[in-house]
All heavy atoms as an XYZ file, in Angstrom:
808
protein
N      -2.225     37.106     31.426
C      -1.029     36.649     30.794
C      -0.991     35.136     30.901
O      -1.460     34.570     31.883
C       0.190     37.255     31.475
C       1.442     37.007     30.677
S       2.850     37.861     31.348
C       3.654     36.488     32.098
N      -0.445     34.520     29.882
C      -0.365     33.072     29.893
C       0.839     32.572     29.124
O       1.619     33.346     28.556
N       0.979     31.252     29.096
C       2.063     30.582     28.381
C       1.484     29.550     27.439
O       0.592     28.783     27.824
C       3.011     29.892     29.376
C       4.114     29.129     28.697
C       5.170     29.797     28.110
C       4.079     27.755     28.646
C       6.192     29.105     27.481
C       5.092     27.040     28.015
C       6.151     27.721     27.436
N       1.949     29.559     26.195
C       1.539     28.586     25.197
C       2.756     27.728     24.878
O       3.757     28.237     24.380
C       1.044     29.298     23.937
C       0.725     28.388     22.801
C       1.480     28.162     21.689
C      -0.430     27.571     22.658
N       0.877     27.249     20.870
C      -0.313     26.865     21.456
C      -1.553     27.356     23.453
C      -1.266     25.983     21.007
C      -2.516     26.468     23.005
C      -2.371     25.803     21.796
N       2.713     26.410     25.165
C       3.889     25.567     24.953
C       4.147     25.217     23.489
O       5.227     24.734     23.155
C       3.573     24.307     25.763
C       2.080     24.247     25.787
C       1.615     25.687     25.790
N       3.160     25.493     22.651
C       3.289     25.160     21.229
C       2.582     23.858     20.908
O       2.295     23.047     21.779
N       2.283     23.687     19.629
C       1.694     22.446     19.132
C       2.050     22.320     17.647
O       2.832     23.121     17.127
C       0.180     22.399     19.376
C      -0.581     23.467     18.615
O      -0.051     24.140     17.733
N      -1.845     23.644     18.963
N       1.474     21.377     16.954
C       1.810     21.155     15.545
C       1.453     22.371     14.682
O       2.188     22.725     13.760
C       1.106     19.906     15.021
N       0.344     23.030     14.982
C      -0.096     24.178     14.180
C       0.700     25.446     14.492
O       0.937     26.267     13.611
C      -1.588     24.428     14.409
N       1.087     25.619     15.740
C       1.848     26.796     16.180
C       2.966     26.294     17.093
O       2.826     26.293     18.311
C       0.939     27.782     16.903
N       4.083     25.849     16.515
C       5.101     25.133     17.288
C       5.986     25.971     18.216
O       6.684     25.425     19.053
C       5.954     24.479     16.203
C       5.795     25.345     15.010
C       4.397     25.884     15.092
N       5.954     27.282     18.099
C       6.835     28.119     18.906
C       6.223     28.422     20.264
O       5.125     28.972     20.338
C       7.119     29.450     18.170
O       7.641     29.156     16.882
C       8.098     30.300     18.943
N       6.913     28.088     21.360
C       6.396     28.453     22.679
C       6.432     29.969     22.873
O       7.394     30.630     22.465
C       7.342     27.766     23.665
C       8.325     27.002     22.876
C       8.159     27.335     21.449
N       5.375     30.494     23.482
C       5.266     31.950     23.671
C       4.607     32.265     25.012
O       3.886     31.440     25.572
C       4.424     32.614     22.562
C       2.999     32.032     22.545
C       5.099     32.534     21.207
C       1.997     32.817     21.730
N       4.858     33.473     25.485
C       4.046     34.085     26.525
C       3.089     35.018     25.792
O       3.441     35.580     24.749
C       4.910     34.889     27.501
C       5.803     34.021     28.331
C       7.106     33.774     27.948
C       5.324     33.447     29.499
C       7.933     32.966     28.710
C       6.146     32.627     30.274
C       7.452     32.391     29.872
N       1.877     35.174     26.297
C       0.903     36.035     25.631
C       0.115     36.822     26.666
O       0.043     36.449     27.835
C      -0.041     35.221     24.742
C      -0.865     34.226     25.507
C      -2.111     34.578     26.027
C      -0.393     32.936     25.743
C      -2.861     33.662     26.745
C      -1.140     32.022     26.466
C      -2.367     32.389     26.963
O      -3.113     31.498     27.686
N      -0.450     37.915     26.213
C      -1.288     38.740     27.065
C      -2.371     39.364     26.199
O      -2.113     39.727     25.054
C      -0.447     39.833     27.733
O      -1.241     40.592     28.610
N      -3.566     39.490     26.748
C      -4.676     40.075     26.003
C      -5.672     40.711     26.956
O      -5.608     40.502     28.160
C      -5.375     39.024     25.139
C      -5.957     37.888     25.930
C      -7.261     37.955     26.412
C      -5.206     36.740     26.192
C      -7.796     36.910     27.143
C      -5.733     35.691     26.926
C      -7.028     35.780     27.390
O      -7.564     34.753     28.119
N      -6.583     41.471     26.386
C      -7.660     42.084     27.159
C      -8.963     41.917     26.392
O      -8.977     41.956     25.161
C      -7.385     43.567     27.382
N     -10.039     41.720     27.123
C     -11.363     41.679     26.519
C     -12.266     42.608     27.290
O     -12.169     42.674     28.505
C     -11.927     40.259     26.532
C     -11.305     39.416     25.457
C     -10.279     38.533     25.747
C     -11.709     39.535     24.141
C      -9.697     37.767     24.765
C     -11.129     38.774     23.141
C     -10.129     37.884     23.464
O      -9.547     37.139     22.481
N     -13.137     43.336     26.664
C     -13.276     43.335     25.207
C     -12.043     43.926     24.540
O     -11.361     44.759     25.105
C     -14.505     44.203     24.945
C     -14.630     45.065     26.160
C     -14.030     44.296     27.300
N     -11.767     43.423     23.358
C     -10.609     43.881     22.603
C     -10.784     45.350     22.230
O     -11.875     45.790     21.909
C     -10.454     43.030     21.342
C      -9.184     43.361     20.601
O      -8.165     43.643     21.215
N      -9.243     43.324     19.302
N      -9.718     46.088     22.282
C      -9.744     47.517     21.971
C      -8.978     47.797     20.686
O      -7.913     47.233     20.462
C      -9.135     48.328     23.110
C      -9.831     48.133     24.434
C     -11.214     48.727     24.381
N     -11.887     48.504     25.658
C     -13.171     48.638     25.816
N     -13.940     48.992     24.817
N     -13.715     48.420     26.985
N      -9.525     48.663     19.859
C      -8.876     49.006     18.586
C      -7.508     49.652     18.790
O      -6.661     49.584     17.940
C      -9.767     49.931     17.780
C     -10.984     49.242     17.252
C     -11.738     50.142     16.285
N     -12.938     49.452     15.863
C     -14.142     49.958     15.938
N     -14.326     51.163     16.410
N     -15.178     49.266     15.540
N      -7.304     50.298     19.923
C      -6.042     51.002     20.165
C      -4.894     50.054     20.497
O      -3.738     50.452     20.445
C      -6.215     52.004     21.296
N      -5.165     48.813     20.821
C      -4.092     47.905     21.222
C      -3.037     47.673     20.150
O      -1.854     47.618     20.471
C      -4.663     46.577     21.710
C      -5.291     46.630     23.090
C      -5.897     45.286     23.449
C      -4.294     47.054     24.139
N      -3.382     47.523     18.876
C      -2.322     47.310     17.886
C      -1.298     48.438     17.831
O      -0.144     48.212     17.466
C      -3.079     47.205     16.562
C      -4.434     46.742     16.944
C      -4.700     47.387     18.288
N      -1.678     49.644     18.205
C      -0.745     50.766     18.176
C       0.093     50.851     19.449
O       1.052     51.614     19.513
C      -1.490     52.093     17.988
C      -2.057     52.276     16.590
C      -3.372     51.540     16.381
O      -4.183     51.489     17.322
O      -3.571     50.987     15.290
N      -0.254     50.074     20.454
C       0.466     50.124     21.731
C       1.875     49.594     21.557
O       2.121     48.648     20.814
C      -0.282     49.311     22.776
N       2.793     50.218     22.240
C       4.185     49.791     22.200
C       4.504     49.043     23.484
O       4.154     49.476     24.567
C       5.126     50.999     22.077
C       4.854     51.847     20.853
C       5.170     51.095     19.584
C       4.959     51.966     18.372
N       4.245     51.346     17.315
N       5.170     47.913     23.355
C       5.597     47.146     24.505
C       7.072     47.414     24.719
O       7.830     47.471     23.759
C       5.326     45.657     24.274
C       5.343     44.870     25.554
O       6.364     44.790     26.226
N       4.216     44.293     25.913
N       7.486     47.603     25.967
C       8.867     47.978     26.248
C       9.855     46.849     26.006
O      11.048     47.079     25.929
C       9.002     48.477     27.692
O       8.796     47.410     28.583
N       9.370     45.634     25.900
C      10.248     44.512     25.642
C      10.532     44.456     24.140
O       9.618     44.281     23.349
C       9.583     43.198     26.113
O       9.122     43.382     27.441
C      10.534     42.050     26.070
N      11.780     44.638     23.773
C      12.154     44.753     22.345
C      11.683     43.594     21.490
O      11.336     43.776     20.337
C      13.674     44.864     22.203
C      14.236     46.177     22.612
C      15.704     46.173     22.392
N      16.248     45.053     23.178
C      17.491     44.931     23.530
N      18.366     45.804     23.155
N      17.899     43.914     24.258
N      11.672     42.395     22.035
C      11.348     41.225     21.222
C       9.865     40.858     21.260
O       9.465     39.867     20.685
C      12.207     40.055     21.647
S      12.383     39.901     23.404
N       9.049     41.658     21.913
C       7.617     41.377     21.945
C       6.894     42.216     20.894
O       7.431     43.190     20.394
C       7.044     41.661     23.334
O       7.119     43.026     23.616
N       5.682     41.798     20.581
C       4.901     42.501     19.562
C       3.426     42.206     19.758
O       3.053     41.294     20.489
C       5.347     42.075     18.157
C       5.222     40.589     17.901
C       4.093     40.081     17.299
C       6.241     39.717     18.271
C       3.963     38.718     17.060
C       6.133     38.354     18.043
C       4.987     37.858     17.428
N       2.600     43.001     19.101
C       1.155     42.774     19.119
C       0.795     41.985     17.866
O       1.152     42.363     16.747
C       0.393     44.100     19.146
C      -1.099     43.894     19.259
C      -1.683     43.624     20.492
C      -1.917     43.929     18.142
C      -3.050     43.417     20.607
C      -3.284     43.726     18.252
C      -3.844     43.467     19.485
O      -5.195     43.252     19.600
N       0.099     40.878     18.035
C      -0.321     40.032     16.917
C      -1.799     40.322     16.642
O      -2.677     39.870     17.382
C      -0.094     38.564     17.282
C      -0.680     37.528     16.353
C      -0.467     37.762     14.888
O      -1.346     38.314     14.245
N       0.667     37.374     14.357
N      -2.076     41.141     15.588
C      -3.472     41.538     15.344
C      -4.408     40.378     15.020
O      -5.585     40.434     15.357
C      -3.373     42.517     14.176
C      -1.999     42.438     13.660
C      -1.149     41.734     14.653
N      -3.901     39.333     14.407
C      -4.748     38.186     14.067
C      -5.262     37.485     15.334
O      -6.393     37.030     15.386
C      -3.956     37.205     13.200
C      -4.767     36.151     12.548
C      -3.900     35.361     11.588
C      -4.725     34.394     10.791
N      -3.906     33.639      9.838
N      -4.421     37.432     16.350
C      -4.802     36.802     17.619
C      -5.355     37.802     18.632
O      -5.903     37.400     19.655
C      -3.580     36.104     18.243
C      -2.939     34.992     17.447
C      -1.661     34.516     18.133
C      -3.914     33.837     17.266
N      -5.147     39.105     18.369
C      -5.521     40.164     19.310
C      -4.786     39.993     20.637
O      -5.359     40.153     21.711
C      -7.035     40.207     19.545
C      -7.829     40.344     18.294
N      -7.884     41.517     17.579
C      -8.561     39.441     17.599
C      -8.646     41.335     16.513
N      -9.062     40.090     16.502
N      -3.499     39.652     20.547
C      -2.692     39.397     21.734
C      -1.298     40.001     21.592
O      -0.765     40.101     20.484
C      -2.521     37.891     21.960
C      -3.797     37.176     22.260
C      -3.627     35.676     22.375
O      -2.571     35.121     22.009
O      -4.584     35.044     22.835
N      -0.727     40.369     22.747
C       0.688     40.705     22.793
C       1.440     39.384     22.903
O       1.015     38.486     23.634
C       1.007     41.571     24.015
C       0.458     42.956     23.919
C      -0.707     43.297     24.572
C       1.108     43.921     23.166
C      -1.219     44.576     24.493
C       0.606     45.213     23.074
C      -0.564     45.539     23.735
N       2.550     39.274     22.179
C       3.313     38.029     22.116
C       4.758     38.282     22.533
O       5.371     39.260     22.097
C       3.315     37.461     20.667
C       1.887     37.233     20.160
C       4.172     36.205     20.555
C       1.114     36.163     20.872
N       5.290     37.384     23.339
C       6.697     37.397     23.722
C       7.222     35.976     23.527
O       6.802     35.060     24.244
C       6.872     37.838     25.177
C       8.285     37.783     25.746
C       9.222     38.738     25.010
C       8.267     38.085     27.232
N       8.125     35.757     22.571
C       8.653     34.406     22.362
C       9.374     33.870     23.601
O      10.133     34.596     24.255
C       9.636     34.571     21.199
C       9.174     35.808     20.496
C       8.635     36.700     21.580
N       9.133     32.623     23.908
C       9.768     31.977     25.053
C      11.291     32.048     24.953
O      11.973     32.297     25.948
C       9.305     30.521     25.148
C      10.063     29.719     26.169
C       9.816     29.880     27.524
C      11.038     28.802     25.777
C      10.522     29.151     28.467
C      11.743     28.075     26.711
C      11.479     28.252     28.054
O      12.183     27.544     28.988
N      11.817     31.832     23.771
C      13.272     31.861     23.592
C      13.874     33.218     23.940
O      15.013     33.295     24.394
C      13.668     31.455     22.172
C      13.604     29.952     21.963
O      13.567     29.214     22.971
O      13.603     29.517     20.802
N      13.121     34.286     23.734
C      13.616     35.621     24.087
C      13.782     35.741     25.603
O      14.717     36.380     26.089
C      12.667     36.695     23.579
N      12.894     35.108     26.344
C      12.991     35.119     27.804
C      14.093     34.161     28.247
O      14.940     34.507     29.075
C      11.640     34.730     28.452
C      11.755     34.651     29.964
C      10.561     35.707     28.039
N      14.095     32.980     27.678
C      15.062     31.944     28.060
C      16.502     32.393     27.852
O      17.381     32.096     28.655
C      14.792     30.670     27.250
C      15.640     29.478     27.635
C      15.344     28.281     26.742
N      15.601     28.539     25.346
C      16.805     28.526     24.768
N      17.876     28.311     25.482
N      16.936     28.755     23.472
N      16.764     33.138     26.792
C      18.130     33.544     26.472
C      18.499     34.936     26.980
O      19.625     35.381     26.777
C      18.351     33.485     24.949
O      17.438     34.384     24.312
C      18.162     32.069     24.415
N      17.582     35.612     27.639
C      17.855     36.970     28.135
C      18.834     36.938     29.301
O      18.879     35.972     30.074
C      16.553     37.636     28.575
N      19.587     38.012     29.438
C      20.510     38.137     30.568
C      19.739     38.172     31.889
O      20.175     37.613     32.888
C      21.341     39.406     30.405
C      22.424     39.556     31.447
C      23.298     40.765     31.190
O      23.632     41.030     30.029
O      23.638     41.441     32.182
N      18.588     38.841     31.875
C      17.722     38.923     33.058
C      16.311     38.490     32.650
O      15.434     39.315     32.425
C      17.700     40.342     33.601
C      19.054     40.801     34.110
C      18.974     42.208     34.647
C      20.320     42.629     35.186
N      20.295     43.991     35.710
N      16.084     37.176     32.561
C      14.786     36.695     32.058
C      13.600     37.137     32.897
O      12.537     37.428     32.351
C      14.932     35.174     32.067
C      16.134     34.882     32.861
C      16.988     36.099     32.885
N      13.766     37.205     34.225
C      12.647     37.630     35.064
C      12.256     39.069     34.763
O      11.080     39.412     34.709
C      12.945     37.445     36.546
C      14.251     38.107     36.997
O      15.102     38.434     36.145
O      14.421     38.288     38.212
N      13.229     39.925     34.514
C      12.947     41.329     34.173
C      12.240     41.431     32.825
O      11.290     42.197     32.674
C      14.226     42.151     34.158
C      13.976     43.616     33.836
C      15.218     44.454     34.003
C      15.063     45.906     33.665
N      13.807     46.442     33.282
N      12.681     40.664     31.842
C      12.046     40.682     30.520
C      10.576     40.275     30.631
O       9.692     40.939     30.086
C      12.798     39.760     29.530
C      12.025     39.581     28.233
C      14.193     40.306     29.244
N      10.312     39.205     31.362
C       8.932     38.723     31.496
C       8.065     39.701     32.290
O       6.930     39.997     31.899
C       8.924     37.344     32.148
C       7.589     36.632     32.202
C       6.961     36.500     30.821
C       7.743     35.275     32.850
N       8.591     40.235     33.375
C       7.818     41.196     34.163
C       7.582     42.497     33.398
O       6.491     43.075     33.478
C       8.520     41.477     35.491
C       8.485     40.323     36.493
C       9.383     40.625     37.688
C       7.074     40.023     36.938
N       8.572     42.966     32.638
C       8.384     44.162     31.810
C       7.304     43.929     30.760
O       6.478     44.798     30.495
C       9.686     44.571     31.127
C      10.674     45.236     32.065
O      10.304     45.547     33.222
O      11.834     45.433     31.642
N       7.315     42.750     30.154
C       6.293     42.395     29.168
C       4.903     42.432     29.805
O       3.977     43.047     29.269
C       6.581     41.006     28.594
C       5.465     40.455     27.744
C       5.231     40.970     26.482
C       4.665     39.430     28.207
C       4.202     40.466     25.690
C       3.641     38.917     27.433
C       3.410     39.443     26.169
N       4.771     41.800     30.958
C       3.470     41.760     31.636
C       3.000     43.161     32.018
O       1.834     43.507     31.802
C       3.556     40.876     32.882
N       3.894     43.968     32.557
C       3.513     45.309     32.999
C       3.119     46.198     31.832
O       2.114     46.908     31.886
C       4.649     45.966     33.786
C       4.260     47.310     34.370
C       3.138     47.205     35.393
O       3.254     46.459     36.357
N       2.064     47.942     35.190
N       3.903     46.186     30.755
C       3.589     47.078     29.639
C       2.339     46.621     28.884
O       1.584     47.451     28.394
C       4.780     47.257     28.688
O       5.232     45.984     28.243
C       5.933     47.973     29.357
N       2.107     45.308     28.826
C       0.867     44.821     28.209
C      -0.337     45.256     29.050
O      -1.346     45.711     28.510
C       0.909     43.307     28.055
N      -0.217     45.138     30.361
C      -1.284     45.587     31.257
C      -1.516     47.084     31.098
O      -2.660     47.539     30.986
C      -0.919     45.249     32.706
C      -1.875     45.820     33.722
C      -3.134     45.263     33.904
C      -1.519     46.915     34.495
C      -4.015     45.788     34.841
C      -2.393     47.446     35.430
C      -3.639     46.879     35.600
O      -4.507     47.411     36.515
N      -0.427     47.863     31.082
C      -0.553     49.320     30.919
C      -1.270     49.675     29.623
O      -2.108     50.577     29.593
C       0.831     49.986     30.946
C       1.496     49.933     32.309
O       0.797     49.677     33.319
O       2.725     50.134     32.372
N      -0.937     48.976     28.538
C      -1.582     49.243     27.248
C      -3.069     48.931     27.307
O      -3.894     49.683     26.777
C      -0.907     48.425     26.148
N      -3.428     47.831     27.970
C      -4.838     47.459     28.084
C      -5.608     48.452     28.949
O      -6.742     48.810     28.633
C      -4.961     46.049     28.657
S      -4.308     44.776     27.554
N      -4.980     48.920     30.024
C      -5.603     49.921     30.891
C      -5.883     51.197     30.106
O      -6.980     51.764     30.166
C      -4.701     50.226     32.116
C      -5.154     51.479     32.834
C      -4.680     49.045     33.065
N      -4.880     51.645     29.371
C      -5.019     52.885     28.605
C      -6.056     52.739     27.491
O      -6.934     53.588     27.338
C      -3.661     53.281     28.013
C      -3.687     54.602     27.299
C      -2.308     54.975     26.802
C      -2.354     56.291     26.053
N      -1.046     56.652     25.505
N      -5.962     51.661     26.715
C      -6.894     51.470     25.595
C      -8.325     51.281     26.079
O      -9.265     51.764     25.453
C      -6.458     50.274     24.752
N      -8.494     50.582     27.204
C      -9.826     50.318     27.724
C     -10.368     51.406     28.630
O     -11.502     51.318     29.086
N      -9.519     52.406     28.920
C      -9.900     53.492     29.823
C     -10.404     52.924     31.158
O     -11.403     53.355     31.710
C     -10.933     54.409     29.174
C     -10.383     55.073     27.928
C     -11.404     55.942     27.261
C     -10.765     56.547     26.016
N     -11.691     57.008     25.049
N      -9.653     51.925     31.667
C     -10.007     51.304     32.926
C      -9.697     52.242     34.083
O      -8.793     53.062     34.019
C      -9.222     50.020     33.115
C      -9.480     48.952     32.098
C     -10.478     48.912     31.172
C      -8.703     47.783     31.896
N     -10.381     47.770     30.412
C      -9.293     47.058     30.838
C      -7.574     47.263     32.503
C      -8.787     45.850     30.389
C      -7.071     46.059     32.052
C      -7.680     45.355     31.014
N     -10.438     52.108     35.160
C     -10.215     52.878     36.373
C      -9.175     52.140     37.212
O      -9.495     51.232     37.970
C     -11.535     53.027     37.138
C     -11.391     53.833     38.416
O     -10.250     54.216     38.777
O     -12.421     54.065     39.063
N      -7.910     52.515     37.063
C      -6.810     51.846     37.757
C      -6.988     51.863     39.265
O      -6.694     50.872     39.941
C      -5.487     52.523     37.410
C      -4.745     51.858     36.313
C      -3.349     52.440     36.255
N      -2.412     51.354     36.266
C      -1.459     51.186     35.369
N      -1.269     52.053     34.423
N      -0.667     50.157     35.432
N      -7.437     52.992     39.796
C      -7.602     53.096     41.249
C      -8.596     52.064     41.772
O      -8.436     51.543     42.869
C      -8.052     54.499     41.646
C      -6.955     55.537     41.458
O      -5.761     55.156     41.521
O      -7.281     56.709     41.255
N      -9.617     51.775     41.000
C     -10.613     50.796     41.426
C     -10.107     49.359     41.261
O     -10.554     48.457     41.969
C     -11.899     50.973     40.621
N      -9.164     49.149     40.359
C      -8.689     47.804     40.063
C      -7.505     47.354     40.900
O      -7.344     46.162     41.161
C      -8.280     47.700     38.588
C      -9.385     47.840     37.569
C      -8.807     47.906     36.167
C     -10.348     46.673     37.687
N      -6.657     48.276     41.288
C      -5.389     47.911     41.916
C      -5.436     48.083     43.432
O      -5.952     49.072     43.929
C      -4.266     48.743     41.311
C      -4.110     48.464     39.832
C      -3.125     49.379     39.133
O      -2.485     50.213     39.800
O      -3.005     49.254     37.913
N      -4.879     47.101     44.129
C      -4.829     47.144     45.587
C      -3.854     48.203     46.054
O      -2.779     48.358     45.509
C      -4.378     45.799     46.140
C      -5.451     44.755     46.129
C      -5.029     43.528     46.901
O      -4.439     43.672     47.987
O      -5.298     42.437     46.407
N      -4.239     48.915     47.085
C      -3.358     49.924     47.676
C      -2.440     49.296     48.716
O      -1.281     49.609     48.806
C      -4.179     51.049     48.329
C      -5.090     51.751     47.358
C      -4.297     52.466     46.283
C      -5.227     53.149     45.339
N      -5.031     52.865     43.955
N      -2.985     48.408     49.518
C      -2.206     47.735     50.562
C      -2.030     46.282     50.163
O      -2.958     45.499     50.243
C      -2.926     47.807     51.912
C      -3.119     49.230     52.370
O      -2.218     50.035     52.227
N      -4.290     49.539     52.895
N      -0.830     45.937     49.748
C      -0.582     44.566     49.338
C      -0.445     43.687     50.580
O       0.397     43.942     51.429
C       0.660     44.504     48.465
C       0.479     45.264     47.177
C       1.693     45.182     46.289
O       2.660     44.518     46.602
N       1.629     45.859     45.170
N      -1.275     42.643     50.696
C      -1.299     41.834     51.907
C      -0.125     40.865     52.052
O       0.081     40.308     53.091
C      -2.620     41.077     51.792
C      -2.866     40.996     50.331
C      -2.296     42.263     49.751
N       0.643     40.630     50.988
C       1.711     39.644     51.042
C       3.059     40.275     50.743
O       3.174     41.160     49.907
C       1.482     38.531     50.019
C       0.219     37.762     50.257
C      -0.897     38.004     49.482
C       0.145     36.817     51.259
C      -2.072     37.301     49.697
C      -1.023     36.117     51.480
C      -2.129     36.351     50.707
N       4.080     39.792     51.408
C       5.456     40.112     51.075
C       6.082     38.826     50.566
O       5.804     37.754     51.093
C       6.213     40.626     52.303
N       6.883     38.901     49.534
C       7.432     37.701     48.925
C       8.910     37.544     49.258
O       9.650     38.515     49.324
C       7.264     37.766     47.410
C       5.837     37.853     46.989
C       5.268     39.078     46.664
C       5.035     36.749     46.964
C       3.948     39.189     46.292
C       3.703     36.833     46.604
C       3.158     38.040     46.263
N       9.316     36.330     49.491
C      10.734     36.032     49.657
C      11.030     34.793     48.832
O      10.120     34.092     48.393
C      11.074     35.786     51.122
O      10.571     34.547     51.540
N      12.283     34.513     48.632
C      12.641     33.348     47.818
C      12.310     32.045     48.539
O      12.155     31.014     47.911
C      14.111     33.395     47.445
O      14.894     33.405     48.618
N      12.184     32.096     49.860
C      11.938     30.871     50.623
C      10.450     30.537     50.726
O      10.067     29.387     50.650
C      12.533     31.002     52.017
N       9.627     31.559     50.903
C       8.197     31.308     51.128
C       7.408     32.596     51.023
O       7.977     33.675     50.949
C       7.999     30.699     52.503
N       6.102     32.459     51.037
C       5.233     33.626     51.114
C       5.114     34.000     52.585
O       4.924     33.153     53.429
C       3.845     33.317     50.552
C       3.846     33.036     49.089
C       3.732     31.751     48.615
C       3.984     34.067     48.189
C       3.745     31.486     47.265
C       3.997     33.830     46.838
C       3.873     32.520     46.375
N       5.211     35.273     52.861
C       5.119     35.757     54.232
C       3.975     36.752     54.312
O       3.934     37.711     53.571
C       6.431     36.445     54.661
C       6.314     36.946     56.092
C       7.607     35.492     54.501
N       3.036     36.513     55.192
C       1.913     37.429     55.372
C       2.372     38.567     56.275
O       2.941     38.330     57.342
C       0.697     36.718     55.980
C       0.229     35.606     55.045
C      -0.417     37.708     56.277
C      -0.876     34.766     55.599
N       2.156     39.798     55.811
C       2.561     40.959     56.614
C       1.358     41.699     57.134
O       0.278     41.582     56.652
C       3.426     41.921     55.793
O       2.684     42.332     54.650
C       4.715     41.262     55.383
Protein backbone atom coordinates (compact mmCIF):
# COMPACT_ATOMS: atom_id res chain seq x y z
CA UNK A 1 0.00 0.00 0.00
CA UNK A 2 1.21 3.47 -0.72
CA UNK A 3 0.30 7.14 -1.04
CA UNK A 4 0.43 9.22 -4.21
CA UNK A 5 0.43 12.99 -3.50
CA UNK A 6 -0.54 13.86 -7.06
CA UNK A 7 1.21 15.70 -9.86
CA UNK A 8 0.31 17.64 -13.02
CA UNK A 9 -0.71 14.47 -14.91
CA UNK A 10 -2.69 12.92 -12.03
CA UNK A 11 -3.50 15.75 -9.61
CA UNK A 12 -5.71 13.87 -7.13
CA UNK A 13 -3.95 12.50 -4.04
CA UNK A 14 -4.75 8.82 -3.47
CA UNK A 15 -3.89 5.77 -1.43
CA UNK A 16 -3.24 2.72 -3.59
CA UNK A 17 -2.65 -0.98 -3.22
CA UNK A 18 -1.54 -3.63 -5.69
CA UNK A 19 -0.13 -7.12 -6.00
CA UNK A 20 2.38 -8.62 -8.39
CA UNK A 21 2.18 -10.69 -10.34
CA UNK A 22 -1.12 -9.11 -11.27
CA UNK A 23 -4.08 -11.46 -11.13
CA UNK A 24 -7.02 -11.44 -13.54
CA UNK A 25 -9.44 -11.91 -10.64
CA UNK A 26 -8.54 -8.60 -8.99
CA UNK A 27 -10.88 -6.40 -11.07
CA UNK A 28 -13.83 -8.44 -9.80
CA UNK A 29 -12.75 -8.09 -6.16
CA UNK A 30 -14.92 -5.94 -3.96
CA UNK A 31 -13.37 -3.57 -1.47
CA UNK A 32 -15.35 -2.90 1.71
CA UNK A 33 -14.57 0.79 1.60
CA UNK A 34 -17.47 2.37 -0.32
CA UNK A 35 -15.37 5.07 -1.95
CA UNK A 36 -12.56 2.79 -3.13
CA UNK A 37 -12.37 0.98 -6.45
CA UNK A 38 -10.13 -1.14 -8.64
CA UNK A 39 -8.49 0.81 -11.48
CA UNK A 40 -7.87 -1.73 -14.27
CA UNK A 41 -5.61 0.61 -16.25
CA UNK A 42 -3.23 0.90 -13.29
CA UNK A 43 -3.93 -2.61 -11.92
CA UNK A 44 -4.39 -1.04 -8.49
CA UNK A 45 -7.01 -0.55 -5.82
CA UNK A 46 -7.58 3.19 -5.33
CA UNK A 47 -8.86 5.14 -2.33
CA UNK A 48 -9.08 8.93 -2.78
CA UNK A 49 -7.28 10.88 -0.07
CA UNK A 50 -10.27 13.18 0.36
CA UNK A 51 -12.46 10.19 1.23
CA UNK A 52 -10.12 9.41 4.13
CA UNK A 53 -9.61 13.04 5.13
CA UNK A 54 -13.34 13.73 5.36
CA UNK A 55 -14.40 10.42 6.92
CA UNK A 56 -15.85 10.32 10.42
CA UNK A 57 -13.28 7.62 11.28
CA UNK A 58 -10.41 8.10 8.82
CA UNK A 59 -8.15 5.51 10.46
CA UNK A 60 -10.88 2.86 10.10
CA UNK A 61 -11.48 3.75 6.44
CA UNK A 62 -7.77 3.46 5.62
CA UNK A 63 -7.26 0.24 7.58
CA UNK A 64 -10.39 -1.33 6.03
CA UNK A 65 -9.08 -0.40 2.58
CA UNK A 66 -5.69 -1.96 3.30
CA UNK A 67 -7.16 -5.14 4.77
CA UNK A 68 -9.70 -5.76 2.02
CA UNK A 69 -7.14 -5.05 -0.72
CA UNK A 70 -4.77 -7.52 0.94
CA UNK A 71 -7.57 -10.09 1.27
CA UNK A 72 -8.42 -9.73 -2.43
CA UNK A 73 -4.77 -10.21 -3.42
CA UNK A 74 -4.44 -13.27 -1.17
CA UNK A 75 -7.55 -14.84 -2.66
CA UNK A 76 -6.75 -14.00 -6.29
CA UNK A 77 -3.13 -15.11 -5.96
CA UNK A 78 -3.99 -18.22 -3.93
CA UNK A 79 -1.30 -17.21 -1.45
CA UNK A 80 -0.56 -19.39 1.57
CA UNK A 81 -1.72 -17.06 4.35
CA UNK A 82 -0.36 -19.30 7.10
CA UNK A 83 3.12 -19.07 5.61
CA UNK A 84 2.92 -15.30 5.15
CA UNK A 85 1.38 -14.05 8.38
CA UNK A 86 3.04 -13.97 11.79
CA UNK A 87 1.33 -15.93 14.53
CA UNK A 88 3.06 -14.20 17.44
CA UNK A 89 3.22 -10.47 16.93
CA UNK A 90 6.42 -9.22 18.61
CA UNK A 91 5.22 -5.64 19.17
CA UNK A 92 2.37 -4.03 21.06
CA UNK A 93 1.46 -0.52 19.98
CA UNK A 94 0.46 2.43 22.10
CA UNK A 95 -0.12 6.06 21.23
CA UNK A 96 3.02 7.05 23.15
CA UNK A 97 5.57 4.59 21.80
CA UNK A 98 6.28 1.12 20.51
CA UNK A 99 6.49 -1.39 23.32
CA UNK A 100 8.24 -4.72 22.87
CA UNK A 101 6.30 -7.54 24.53
